[in-house]
N, C-alpha and C positions, 0 to 999 in steps of 0.2 A: 675061429672064435676069437673075439677081441677081449682081452683081459685087462682089468684095472684093479690090481690087487691092493693098491693103496689109494685112499681117497682123503684129500684135505678139504674139509668143509670150510671154505674161506670166508663165509659170513653166516652166522646163525646166532641164536640166543639159547639160554638155558631152558629147562623144563620145570613144570609145576611140581611142587612137593606134596600136594594134597590129593586126596581121593576125589574123583570126578563123577558126578551124575550125568545123565544124558544131556541136560540143558547146558551144563558147563562145558562138557566135551564138545558139543556141537558149536558152541560159541567160538571156541578156539579152532575147530575144524574149518569153520566158514571164514575166519579172518575178517569178519564184517564188523559193523557197528551195532549190531543187535541180533536177536534170535531169528531163526528162519520164519518165513511167512506162515500164517496158520494153514495147517494141512500139508505143509511141505517139510523137508528135512535137508540139512546140509550134507547128509550122506548121499543124496542124489545129486552129486557133482562129480566132476572128474577126480578131484582130490578124494572125495568120499569113497568112490569105487576103488581107487588105488589103495586106500587104507584097508578096505575089505579084501583086496587081492593079496597084499604083501604082508600085512601084520598078523593076521590070525595064526599062520603056521609058526610064528615065533613064540606064540603063547600056547601052542599045543592044540590048535583048532584047524579045521579045514579052511582053505581059501574060500572067500566069498560068503562066509557064514553071516547070518543076520546080525545087524548092529546090536540088538538087545543081547544076544548070546555072547557077542564079543565083549561088550562092556561088563557083563556078568563075570566072565572069565578074568577080565582085568581086575575087578574088585576082589575076586577070589584069591588072586595072587598077591594083591596089595600093590600100592603105588610104587614102592621101592623095587620089588622083585620084577614087576611088569616093566618098569623103566629100564632096569638092567638088561633084561632079555631083549627088549626092543633095540636099545642103543648098541649092545654088543652084536646084535644081528644085522645092523645096518651096513657093516663093512667100512665105516668111517674110522680112520686111524688118527686123525688130527682135527680138532675143532678150533676155529678162530671165532671168539664169542664177543658180540656187542653186549656189554653189561649195562646199557643205558635205559632199559625199559623199566616202567614203574612196577610191573608185576613182581611178585615174590618168586623169582626163578633161581634155579641152581646156578652157581658161579663156576668158573673154570676148574677149581680143585674138585668140587663135587662131581662135575661132569666127567672129568678125567677118571675118577674112581669108579663111577657107575658104568662108564662105557669101556673101561680098560683101554684108554686112548690118551693121547696128549691133548691138552687144552690150553689156549693162550687168550689173553684179553685184548679186545679192541675197545678203545676209549671213545665214548660219544662226546663230542666237543660241547654241545649245548648243555648237557647235564653237568659237565665239568665247570662251565661258566656259572651255572646256577648255584652249584655248591660253593664256589668261590664267593659269589655275591652274598650268600647267606652269612658269611663270616668276615666280610669286608665292610668297614664303616664309611669309607670315603671313596670317591671316584679314583683318586690316585692309588689308594691301597688296592682297590679292586683290579685295576689294570696291571699293577705290578705283581700282585698275587696270581693273576690269571696267566701272565707270561711265565712266571715261575712254575705254576702248576702244569702247564702244557709241557714245559721242558722236563719236569720230573716224570710226567706220565710217559713221555717218549722213551725213557730209559727202560721201562718194563713192558710197555705195550707193543704189540706187533704192528699196530696201525691206529689211525684215528678214523672216525666216521662222523659224518655230518648229515643232519636232517634239515639243512637250510632250504632245500627244495620243497620239503613237506610243509614247512612253516611259512615260507614267503613265496616260493616259486623259484625256478632255476634261472630265470632271466635276471640274475644279479649283475651289477656292474663288475666287469672283470678285474679292474685295478684295485689295489689295496686302498682303503680309506685313509685320509690324512689324520695326523694326531689330533687336530682340533675337532674333526668330525667324530672321531672315536670318543674323545672326552665328552663332547656334547651328548652323543647318543647314550653313553654310559650313565651320565648324570640324569638324563630323563628317565631311563629305565630304572635305575636304582631308586629314584624318588617316587615312582609310581607303583613299583612291584610290592607284593607281599612275599613273605618267606616261601621259597619253593616256586615262585612264579616263573613261567617259561620265558626264554629270550626269543623274541620275534622281530626285533628291530633289524632291518636289512643292513645297516651299517655295522652293527655288532656281529651279525652273522658273517659278513664279509671279513671282518677283522679276525674272527675265529678261523676262517678258512686260511687266511694268509699266515697267521702265526703257526698253524699246523703245517703249511707248506714249508715254512722256514725250518721246521724240525727235521725234515728229511724222511720222516716216516711215510709210508703209503697213506693216501687219503681216499677214503671210500665216500662216494656221493650218492645219496638216495635219489632215484628217479623212477619213472614208470609207476606201477600200481602196487608197490611193495607193502604199503601200509594203508589201513582203512582211512576213509575220510579225505582223500586227496582230490583236488580239482585237476581233472585230466589235462586241461589246456596248460597247466603250469609245470608238468612233470615230464615232458618229452625231453630226453637227454640231449637232443640236438641243440637245445637252449644253452648247453654248457660249452659249446664250441669256442666262444670267446674266452672263457675262463681257461679252457684247455690250451688255447693259443698263448695266453698270457703266462702260463706256468711252464711252458715248454723250455727245456734246457736248465731248469732250476734244480733238478736232481730228485724230485718227488714224483712218484708214480700216482696216477689217479685211477681209481677203480669205480666204474659205473655200476651201481647196484640196481637190481630189480627193473631192468629195462623194459620188460613186457608191459603193454603190448607194443612198445617201441623198440623191440629187441634188434630190429634191423638198423635202426638209427644208432643205437649203442655200438653195434658191430661196425658200422661205417666209421664212427669216430675212432674206434680202436685201430682201424686200418689207416687213418690219416695221421694220427699223432703217435710218435714212438713211446710216449710215457702214459698213454691211455689204454686201459684194459677193460674188458666187458665181462660181467658176471652172468653166468647162466641162471643162477638164483632160482626163485620159485616159479619161473616160467614153465619148467617141465612138470612140476607138481600141479600147477594150475591146469595144464592142458592134458595131463594124464595119458590116455591112449593115443593122443595126437602129439605127444612129446617129440617123437622122431621127426615129424614134419617141421616143428618149431626149431629144433636143433639144426636141421638141414638148412633152414633159412639163415640162421646165424653163421653157419659155416660157409655160406656163399660169399660173405662180405668180410669177415674178420680174419686176419692172419691167425693161424691155428695156435701159435704161441702166445696169443693175446687174450685167450679165453680161459675162464676160471670156473671150476665147479663150486657150487654151494647149494645148500638146501634152503637158506633163509628161514629155517624152522624156528618156531617159538612156542613154548608152552607144552605141546604134546610131543613125546618122543616118537610117536607115529609119523610125524611130519619129517623127522630126520630119516626114518626108514624109507618113506615114500620118495623123498627127494633123491636119496642115494640109489634106490632100486630103479626108479624111472630114468635117472641119468644113465645108469649102466645099460639098461634095456635099449634106450634111445640111441646111445652111442654105438652099441654093438650092432644095432639094426642098420643105422645109416652107414657106418664105415664098412660093415660086413657086406652090404649091397655093393658098395663101390669096389671092394676087393673081388667079389664074385663077378662083377662086370668087367674086370680087368683094368679099371681106371686107376686103381691104387694097388700097390704091393701090400702083402700082409705085414711086412716089416714096417713100412711107412705108416700103415693104419695103427699098428700097435704103438709106434713111437708117438704119434699124435694123441692117441688115447691117453698115454702116460703123461704128456704135457698138460692136457686139460684136467685130468683127474687129480694130479698132485704136483707134477714137476714145476709148472709155472708158478703156482702158489708158493712152493718151497723157495723159488728164486726171488720172487717179488717181496715176500715177507721175511726173507733171511732166516728160514727155519733150519738151516744147517746142512741141507742136502740140495744140490743144484741139479738142474736138468741138463745133462751133458750134451744132449742132442738139440736142445731148444735154443 
């Protein structure tokens, strides 16, 4: 039996505070850009089946109960009580939370209280730049305030995260832009934007990445299909190879988020570069009953101490539960088979499980406990 008593969810978001009807629940379950097609349901997906398997018992129902019955029980308990039961039943002991989504989601303090766990903030660089731009009158003040804000955020946050790949693509020039380039790009952006307008200029996106690298905090980079509306040809993590090469030896770890369906490419980069790590992320939740096969593919390429568990969950506490349960099931199945075949010892399997579940995240993010064996 492979045990993972402690789980550090190294990348996730908060949960919704409002009661959810079927349509709203399905929209968050599907993680798409709209409702399911007429006559279909997002419950008929690997994620939907996993929710029906693992979440009903935490609310006092039998596994695999019909969606309508599950949602009725959820409403009966109320959003706060249902959320507490689900989060506390997930087995996650620490949440590292990207607070940069526009939805009205719980922040780290609320999450910690509801889940009876620790919770820490991950700062999204692009949102930080947009907030600074809203209060900066000139290009010079914007750039100075931005540098100061990143420095201040690094004091309290465990990491920075960037959606440069989502907004422009991962094939960004690897070197930092020059001061003249940055001033020109900032001037054009500030002149054209309205309050709250997103930053999409590739020069400014690169500038954000490099000032984050200079902070020394871990930098998470979105790749794969982690968020809706992405062009698949722009999000293959192999496109980050030049940036990884340029940042080697600078003291900042890079964590590749949401590598699926390019999880083998992310694992390959983690094997090449000492400062690059691969996130298991929502790949396991997306693949459900096939999660063990996906995990085994990642383990073929990445050094075991370079892999990090996360749920990538947002909005629904059910997604935290599913991410954690499928991870434990897949890890136990894959490593357990290797132990049973005599390829691994039980001691080594347990040690590697501890690294991936929590030990490596504790080390990379400086959470106070290190993985002595990693």
